[in-house]
C-alpha positions as CSV (number, residue, x, y, z in Angstrom):
1,X,4.8,-35.5,44.8
2,X,6.4,-34.1,47.9
3,X,4.5,-31.7,50.1
4,X,5.6,-28.7,52.2
5,X,5.4,-29.1,56.0
6,X,5.3,-25.6,57.7
7,X,5.9,-27.1,61.2
8,X,9.1,-28.8,60.1
9,X,10.4,-25.6,58.5
10,X,9.7,-23.7,61.7
11,X,11.6,-26.3,63.7
12,X,14.5,-26.0,61.3
13,X,14.6,-22.2,61.7
14,X,14.4,-22.6,65.5
15,X,17.2,-25.1,65.4
16,X,19.3,-22.8,63.3
17,X,18.7,-19.8,65.7
18,X,19.8,-21.9,68.7
19,X,22.7,-23.5,66.8
20,X,24.1,-20.9,64.5
21,X,27.3,-22.9,63.9
22,X,25.2,-25.6,62.2
23,X,23.9,-23.1,59.5
24,X,26.6,-24.1,57.0
25,X,25.7,-27.8,57.4
26,X,22.0,-27.1,56.9
27,X,22.8,-25.1,53.8
28,X,25.0,-27.9,52.5
29,X,22.3,-30.5,53.1
30,X,19.6,-28.4,51.3
31,X,21.9,-27.8,48.4
32,X,22.9,-31.5,48.0
33,X,19.2,-32.6,48.2
34,X,18.3,-30.1,45.5
35,X,21.0,-31.3,43.2
36,X,20.1,-34.9,43.9
37,X,16.4,-34.3,43.2
38,X,17.3,-32.4,40.0
39,X,19.5,-35.3,38.7
40,X,16.6,-37.8,39.4
41,X,14.1,-35.4,37.8
42,X,12.0,-35.2,40.9
43,X,10.8,-31.7,40.2
44,X,8.1,-31.7,42.8
45,X,10.8,-32.4,45.5
46,X,13.0,-29.7,44.0
47,X,10.1,-27.2,44.4
48,X,9.8,-28.2,48.0
49,X,13.5,-27.8,48.7
50,X,13.6,-24.4,47.1
51,X,10.5,-23.3,49.1
52,X,12.2,-24.5,52.3
53,X,15.4,-22.6,51.3
54,X,13.4,-19.4,50.6
55,X,11.5,-19.6,53.9
56,X,14.7,-20.5,55.8
57,X,16.5,-17.6,54.4
58,X,13.7,-15.1,55.0
59,X,13.0,-16.2,58.5
60,X,16.6,-16.5,59.6
61,X,17.9,-13.5,57.6
62,X,19.6,-11.6,60.4
63,X,21.3,-14.8,61.8
64,X,22.5,-15.7,58.3
65,X,23.9,-12.3,57.6
66,X,25.7,-12.3,61.0
67,X,27.1,-15.8,60.2
68,X,28.2,-14.8,56.7
69,X,30.0,-11.7,58.0
70,X,31.8,-13.6,60.7
71,X,32.9,-16.5,58.5
72,X,34.1,-13.9,55.9
73,X,36.1,-12.1,58.5
74,X,37.6,-15.3,59.9
75,X,38.4,-16.6,56.4
76,X,40.2,-13.4,55.6
77,X,42.2,-13.6,58.8
78,X,40.6,-10.4,60.2
79,X,39.0,-9.9,63.6
80,X,35.3,-9.6,63.4
81,X,33.4,-7.7,66.1
82,X,29.6,-7.9,65.9
83,X,27.3,-6.1,68.4
């Protein structure tokens, strides 16, 4: 059964805060891993991925909201100004 590694989650959050343009890729990788583990019935690993996702979202909340707003504005062909 997979185990949670707090240090690696913190490193992931630090990486995301320094590289906000990589957030969609991080999100995509976590999502793909979760689906893969579900298909293979590796429920322990699914729990770990979901816990990583929850911690990632809670610790990087402001950054994720900013990124979501800007990508929404860009995709709607609007100018997005964020303070």
